[in-house]
C-alpha positions in Angstrom: 73.5 231.8 6.2 75.6 234.6 4.7 74.7 237.4 2.3 77.5 239.1 0.4 77.9 241.1 -2.8 79.5 239.8 -6.0 80.6 242.6 -8.4 83.7 241.0 -9.9 82.4 240.6 -13.4 78.9 242.0 -13.2 77.9 245.2 -15.1 74.7 245.5 -12.9 74.9 245.2 -9.1 74.5 241.7 -7.7 74.6 240.0 -4.3 74.9 236.4 -3.1 72.6 234.5 -0.7 74.6 231.7 0.9 72.3 229.0 2.4 73.2 225.4 3.6 71.5 222.5 1.8 69.4 220.1 3.9 69.8 216.3 3.4 71.4 213.1 4.4 74.6 211.6 3.1 72.9 209.6 0.3 71.2 212.8 -0.9 74.6 214.4 -1.6 75.9 211.6 -3.9 74.5 213.5 -6.8 76.5 216.7 -5.8 79.7 214.6 -5.3 79.4 212.9 -8.7 78.9 216.2 -10.4 81.9 217.7 -8.6 84.0 214.8 -9.9 82.8 215.1 -13.5 83.4 218.9 -13.4 87.0 218.2 -12.1 87.6 215.9 -15.1 86.2 218.5 -17.5 88.3 221.2 -15.9 91.6 219.2 -16.0 90.8 218.0 -19.6 90.2 221.6 -20.8 93.4 222.8 -19.0 95.5 220.0 -20.5 94.1 220.8 -24.0 94.9 224.5 -23.6 98.5 223.7 -22.6 98.9 221.5 -25.7 97.6 224.3 -27.9 99.9 226.8 -26.2 102.9 224.6 -26.8 102.0 224.2 -30.5 101.6 228.0 -30.9 105.0 228.7 -29.2 106.8 226.4 -31.6 105.8 228.4 -34.6 108.2 230.9 -36.3 105.5 233.5 -36.4 105.1 233.5 -32.6 108.9 233.7 -32.0 109.1 236.7 -34.4 106.2 238.5 -32.6 108.0 237.9 -29.2 111.2 239.4 -30.6 109.3 242.5 -31.9 107.5 242.8 -28.6 110.8 242.9 -26.6 112.2 245.5 -29.0 109.2 247.7 -28.6 109.3 247.4 -24.8 113.0 248.4 -24.7 112.3 251.4 -27.0 109.4 252.5 -24.8 111.6 252.3 -21.7 114.5 254.3 -23.2 112.7 257.0 -25.3 111.3 260.2 -23.8 110.4 261.8 -27.2 106.5 262.1 -27.3 106.2 261.5 -31.1 108.4 258.3 -30.9 106.5 257.1 -27.8 103.2 257.5 -29.6 104.6 255.6 -32.6 105.8 252.7 -30.4 102.5 252.6 -28.5 100.6 252.3 -31.7 103.0 249.5 -32.8 102.4 247.8 -29.5 98.6 247.9 -30.0 98.9 246.4 -33.6 101.2 243.7 -32.2 98.6 242.7 -29.5 96.1 242.3 -32.3 98.5 240.0 -34.1 99.0 237.9 -30.9 95.2 237.7 -30.6 94.8 236.4 -34.2 97.5 233.8 -33.6 95.7 232.6 -30.4 92.5 232.3 -32.3 94.2 230.2 -35.0 95.3 227.7 -32.3 92.0 227.7 -30.5 93.3 229.5 -27.4 90.0 231.2 -26.7 87.2 230.8 -24.2 84.5 229.6 -26.6 86.7 227.2 -28.6 86.8 224.9 -25.5 83.0 224.9 -25.3 82.9 222.9 -28.5 85.8 220.6 -27.5 84.2 219.5 -24.1 81.1 218.1 -25.8 83.1 214.8 -26.3 84.0 214.8 -22.6 80.4 215.4 -21.6 79.2 212.6 -23.9 81.7 210.3 -22.2 79.7 210.7 -19.0 76.5 210.1 -20.9 75.2 213.7 -20.4 75.1 213.3 -16.6 76.1 217.0 -16.3 74.2 219.9 -17.7 75.8 221.5 -20.8 75.7 225.0 -19.4 77.5 223.9 -16.2 80.1 222.1 -18.4 80.7 225.2 -20.4 81.1 227.3 -17.2 83.7 224.8 -15.9 85.6 225.1 -19.3 85.5 228.9 -18.9 87.0 228.4 -15.4 89.9 226.6 -17.1 90.2 229.4 -19.7 90.5 232.0 -16.8 93.4 229.9 -15.4 95.3 229.5 -18.6 94.7 233.2 -19.5 96.9 234.3 -16.6 99.7 232.1 -18.0 99.2 233.4 -21.5 99.4 237.1 -20.4 102.3 236.7 -18.1 100.4 236.9 -14.8 101.3 233.3 -13.8 104.3 231.1 -14.6 102.4 227.7 -14.4 99.0 226.2 -13.8 97.8 223.5 -11.4 95.5 220.6 -12.1 92.8 219.8 -9.5 93.4 216.6 -7.5 90.7 214.0 -7.0 88.3 215.1 -4.2 89.6 218.7 -4.3 86.9 220.2 -6.6 84.8 222.3 -4.3 82.3 224.1 -6.6 80.4 224.3 -9.9 77.8 226.8 -11.3 75.5 227.5 -14.2 74.9 230.5 -16.4 71.2 231.0 -15.8 68.3 230.0 -13.6 66.4 228.0 -16.3 68.4 224.8 -16.8 70.6 222.6 -14.7 70.8 223.5 -11.0 68.2 226.3 -10.4 66.3 228.0 -7.6 62.5 227.7 -7.5 59.9 228.4 -4.8 62.5 228.4 -2.0 64.2 225.2 -3.0 67.1 224.1 -5.2 66.2 221.8 -8.1 68.4 219.5 -10.4 66.5 217.3 -12.8 64.0 215.4 -10.6 65.9 216.0 -7.4 64.7 218.7 -5.0 66.9 220.0 -2.2 65.5 221.9 0.7 67.5 224.9 2.3 68.2 225.5 5.9 66.4 228.8 6.6 66.3 230.3 10.1 62.8 231.7 10.8 64.1 234.7 12.8 66.5 235.8 10.0 64.9 239.0 8.8 67.8 239.7 6.4 67.2 236.5 4.5 63.4 236.9 4.6 63.7 240.4 3.0 66.1 239.1 0.4 63.6 236.3 -0.6 60.8 238.8 -0.6 62.6 241.0 -3.1 63.1 238.0 -5.4 59.6 236.5 -5.1 57.8 239.8 -5.6 60.2 240.9 -8.4 60.9 244.3 -7.0 62.5 246.9 -9.3 66.0 248.4 -8.6 67.9 251.0 -10.5 71.6 251.5 -11.3 73.8 253.6 -13.6 75.7 251.8 -16.3 79.2 252.6 -17.6 77.7 255.3 -19.9 76.0 257.0 -16.9 72.5 256.0 -18.0 69.9 255.0 -15.4 68.8 251.4 -16.0 65.8 249.6 -14.3 65.8 245.9 -13.7 63.9 243.3 -11.6 65.4 241.4 -8.6 66.0 237.9 -9.8 68.3 234.9 -9.3 70.9 235.0 -12.1 72.3 231.5 -11.5 73.0 228.9 -8.7 76.4 227.9 -7.5 76.9 224.7 -5.5 79.6 224.8 -3.0 81.3 222.1 -0.8 82.9 223.2 2.4 84.7 221.4 5.3 83.6 222.9 8.6 85.0 221.6 11.8 86.0 218.4 10.1 82.6 217.6 8.5 81.6 218.1 4.9 78.7 220.5 4.2 77.1 221.6 1.0 75.8 225.1 0.3 73.7 226.8 -2.4 74.9 230.3 -3.4 72.1 232.2 -5.2 73.7 234.9 -7.3 71.0 237.6 -7.5 70.6 240.8 -9.5 70.1 243.9 -7.4 71.3 245.4 -4.2 71.5 243.4 -0.9 68.8 244.3 1.7 70.0 246.5 4.5 70.4 245.1 8.0 67.5 245.6 10.4 67.0 245.4 14.1 65.4 242.1 15.1 63.0 243.7 17.7 61.9 246.9 15.9 62.5 246.0 12.2 64.1 249.4 11.6 67.3 249.9 9.6 70.2 249.3 11.9 73.0 251.3 10.2 71.9 254.5 8.5 74.1 256.4 6.0 75.4 259.6 7.4 75.8 263.0 5.8 78.9 264.7 4.4 82.2 263.7 2.9 84.5 261.1 4.5 88.2 260.7 3.7 89.9 257.3 4.1 93.6 256.7 4.0 94.2 252.9 4.1 97.5 251.2 4.6 98.6 247.6 4.7 97.9 247.3 8.4 96.0 250.3 9.6 93.2 252.8 8.5 92.8 256.5 9.1 89.4 258.1 8.7 88.4 261.8 8.7 84.8 263.1 8.7 83.0 266.3 9.9 81.9 264.6 13.1 84.8 262.2 13.9 88.4 261.2 13.3 89.6 257.6 13.6 93.0 255.8 13.5 92.8 252.0 13.9 94.5 248.7 13.1 92.7 246.6 10.6 91.0 243.4 11.7 91.4 243.7 15.4 87.7 243.8 16.6 87.6 240.0 17.3 89.7 239.0 20.3 89.8 235.3 19.3 92.1 236.2 16.5 95.3 236.2 18.7 94.5 232.8 20.0 93.9 231.3 16.6 97.1 232.8 15.2 99.1 231.3 18.1 97.6 227.9 17.3 98.6 228.3 13.7 102.2 229.1 14.6 102.4 226.0 16.8 100.8 223.7 14.3 103.2 224.9 11.5 106.1 224.0 13.7 104.7 220.5 14.4 104.1 220.0 10.7 107.7 221.0 9.8 109.1 218.6 12.4 106.9 215.8 11.1 107.9 216.5 7.5 111.6 216.5 8.3 111.3 213.3 10.4 109.6 211.3 7.6 111.7 212.8 4.7 115.3 213.0 6.1 117.0 212.4 2.7 115.3 215.5 1.2 117.3 217.8 3.4 121.0 218.6 3.4 123.3 218.9 6.5 122.3 222.5 7.1 118.7 221.5 7.2 117.8 223.1 3.8 115.7 221.3 1.1 117.9 219.7 -1.5 117.6 220.8 -5.1 116.2 218.5 -7.9 113.4 216.0 -7.9 112.2 214.6 -4.6 109.6 212.2 -3.3 107.7 213.2 -0.2 106.0 210.9 2.3 103.6 212.1 5.0 102.5 210.3 8.2 98.9 209.9 9.3 99.5 212.3 12.1 100.8 214.9 9.6 97.6 214.6 7.5 95.5 215.1 10.7 97.5 218.2 11.6 97.1 219.5 8.1 93.3 219.2 8.4 93.4 221.0 11.7 95.5 223.8 10.1 93.0 224.2 7.3 90.2 224.6 9.9 92.1 227.3 11.8 92.7 229.2 8.6 89.0 229.0 7.8 88.2 230.4 11.3 90.8 233.2 10.9 89.3 234.3 7.5 85.8 234.3 9.1 87.0 236.4 12.1 88.7 238.8 9.8 85.6 239.2 7.7 83.4 239.7 10.7 85.8 242.3 12.0 85.8 244.2 8.7 82.0 244.1 8.6 81.7 245.4 12.2 84.0 248.4 11.3 82.3 249.1 8.0 78.8 249.2 9.6 79.9 251.9 11.9 81.9 253.8 9.3 78.9 254.3 6.9 77.2 256.3 9.6 79.9 259.0 9.3 78.9 260.3 5.9 77.4 259.6 2.4 80.4 260.5 0.1 83.5 258.5 0.6 87.0 259.3 -0.9 89.8 256.8 -0.8 93.1 256.5 -2.6 93.6 253.7 -5.2 96.0 251.0 -3.8 97.4 248.0 -5.7 97.7 245.7 -2.8 98.6 242.8 -5.1 101.7 244.6 -6.2 102.7 245.3 -2.6 102.6 241.6 -1.9 105.2 240.8 -4.5 108.9 240.5 -3.6 111.1 243.4 -4.8 112.8 242.8 -8.2 115.9 244.9 -7.6 118.8 243.6 -5.6 120.0 246.4 -3.4 122.8 246.8 -0.8 122.2 248.6 2.5 124.3 251.8 2.9 124.4 251.3 6.7 125.2 247.6 7.0 126.7 246.9 3.6 124.6 243.7 3.3 122.0 242.8 0.8 118.5 244.2 1.6 115.7 241.7 2.0 113.3 241.5 -1.0 110.3 240.8 1.3 107.6 243.5 1.2 104.1 243.5 2.7 102.9 240.0 1.8 102.5 238.7 5.4 100.9 241.9 6.7 98.4 242.0 3.8 97.6 238.3 4.4 96.9 239.0 8.1 95.0 242.3 7.6 93.3 241.9 4.2 93.0 245.6 3.4 91.6 245.0 -0.1 88.7 243.0 1.4 87.9 245.9 3.7 87.8 248.4 0.8 85.6 246.0 -1.2 83.1 245.5 1.7 83.0 249.3 2.4 82.4 250.2 -1.2 79.6 247.7 -1.6 77.9 248.8 1.6 78.1 252.5 0.7 76.7 252.0 -2.8 73.9 249.7 -1.6 72.8 252.4 0.9 72.7 255.0 -1.8 76.0 256.8 -1.1 78.9 257.5 -3.4 82.3 255.8 -3.3 85.1 257.5 -5.2 88.6 256.1 -5.7 91.1 258.9 -6.4 94.5 258.4 -8.2 97.4 258.4 -5.8 99.8 259.9 -8.4 97.7 262.9 -9.2 96.0 263.6 -5.8 99.2 263.4 -3.7 97.5 263.2 -0.3 100.7 262.2 1.5 102.7 265.2 0.1 100.3 268.2 -0.1 100.4 271.0 2.5 97.2 273.0 2.4 98.6 275.9 4.4 101.6 276.4 2.2 99.7 275.3 -0.9 102.5 273.1 -2.2 103.7 269.5 -2.2 106.5 268.3 0.1 108.0 264.9 -0.5 108.2 262.8 2.6 110.1 259.5 3.3 108.0 256.5 4.2 109.5 256.6 7.7 108.2 260.1 8.4 104.9 259.5 10.2 104.1 263.1 11.2 103.3 266.1 8.9 104.9 269.3 10.1 103.6 272.7 9.1 105.7 275.8 8.8 104.2 277.2 12.1 105.4 274.1 14.0 102.0 272.4 14.2 102.2 268.6 13.9 99.6 266.2 12.7 99.7 262.4 12.2 100.5 261.8 8.6 97.7 259.2 7.8 95.0 261.2 9.5 96.1 264.3 7.6 95.9 262.4 4.3 92.4 261.3 5.2 91.6 265.0 6.0 92.8 266.1 2.5 90.8 263.3 0.9 87.7 264.4 2.8 88.2 267.9 1.3 88.5 266.7 -2.2 87.0 268.6 -5.1 83.9 267.3 -6.9 85.9 265.3 -9.5 88.2 263.8 -6.9 91.4 265.1 -8.6 92.9 267.3 -5.8 92.1 268.8 -2.5 90.0 271.9 -2.3 92.2 274.4 -0.4 89.4 276.7 0.6 87.5 273.8 2.1 90.7 272.6 3.9 91.2 276.0 5.5 87.6 276.2 6.7 87.5 272.7 8.2 91.1 272.3 9.6 90.5 273.8 13.0 87.7 271.3 13.7 89.7 268.5 12.3 92.7 269.4 14.6 90.5 269.2 17.7 89.3 265.7 16.7 92.8 264.8 15.8 94.2 265.8 19.3 91.3 263.9 21.0 92.1 260.7 19.0 95.8 260.8 19.7 95.1 261.4 23.4 92.6 258.5 23.4 95.2 256.1 21.8 97.9 257.2 24.3 95.5 256.9 27.3 94.4 253.4 26.2 98.0 252.5 25.5 96.9 251.1 22.1 99.6 250.2 19.6 98.7 251.5 16.1 101.1 250.0 13.6 103.3 252.3 11.5 101.6 255.4 13.1 104.6 257.0 14.7 102.7 257.4 18.0 105.1 256.8 20.9 103.4 255.2 23.9 104.5 256.1 27.5 104.3 252.4 28.5 106.0 250.2 26.0 103.8 247.5 24.5 104.3 245.1 21.6 101.7 244.9 18.9 100.5 241.4 18.2 99.7 240.3 14.7 95.9 240.4 14.6 93.8 239.3 11.6 
């Protein structure tokens, strides 16, 4: 059983209760058949969207709009005149409206597909609920939408047996939750509930008694609602080589807080005071009124190193097997040949691939547990958290510009932080922390990096100093040195009420205490001989940092 929070699309807060479904193999035939029908609906919807997109792109009107769009973008890139910029921005807005009308004409909208899939549903004699079919069509729309708006170059169809989930829109029809069980038509599925799980018991109590929760909407108004199950999601997972089925109950409200099993009291209380967090791709710096922390992300689980070693070895085995079974697909230098190729894989390759998938599942689980462990202790430091906005997705992408190194004269690598972000998952950490803080009644503020300038500001000199990325220490005019990330966290902790800039008076009042904590933390890191990635802390005994989760 797992309980998480789902705030991707929700206006009101919501959380997920993840419970395994009880039953024998024959009981799961219904789920498997519905997964296959949903796969067909998804692929059919996606194929139809691609046909409509192709028809739209063949029209003269679309080609004309594309030419105008390119011209406007070039003008916006070149012009610095404010009046001209406003004119071209308005032209861009009107052009986006024209594109929208054209898409609507060719049926490239979410709800146009809901009408189209009625035929597909009738083909299967109504075996699948109409609401679930519509949600699957919406899933296809979300896929093609990325291609339409330039976020993806192509789309992928789902292979037979690879569809792993489907969901409804409400808890009234189709798959629904009622009286502690999941129901579909006349079939009733029991759930595996652990009796000692206080967390789950409290979550079910909030739902059955229909407790009231409050939240603020986008306009800042306080809204009251009842705890309830919004809809049910059915999920298929492969755990240690065996197929398991889960029911995810997407509920309205805040998740219950963790309690001690013996006493029943709240385990992790929200602290008092502001907390500044400077998060990077591999490490995190925290500054509060009671403590200062500098840590690598995802290193609380020791098993991570072992799993990553197994992944590296398995990848080598897979590559050797792939090359042995497909020698004609490689050139003399061992590179994959260009053009169309046919790939063949041995039985051993498929077994190794399944093992690799299991290892990645474990790695993701260890990383999540590590983040949750760290977050539970971090919320006790304060009740108002400040963190800089970071676009981790952009940092994963390869660099577009081709640059030559001044030192070597060779081309610079276009790789950026893709591998590090994959291993450390900083965005996931921020997401878990924000949900936990808000659920406990605290505030979580994301400040804009461009305006706040936490990595450049000097509160003693009251001015900004630009620093290269390689400079890991901030030096004051009096010769005092502080670790750059910890100092950024300190400046964020002393943010003004709006989170626009650091409050200099507050910085001057709290710096001496921060510096004491800072020196203790640096001393602790050096004493424990702990490698903090990209920190600039030089250890007396050399030690290599291993890639943890």
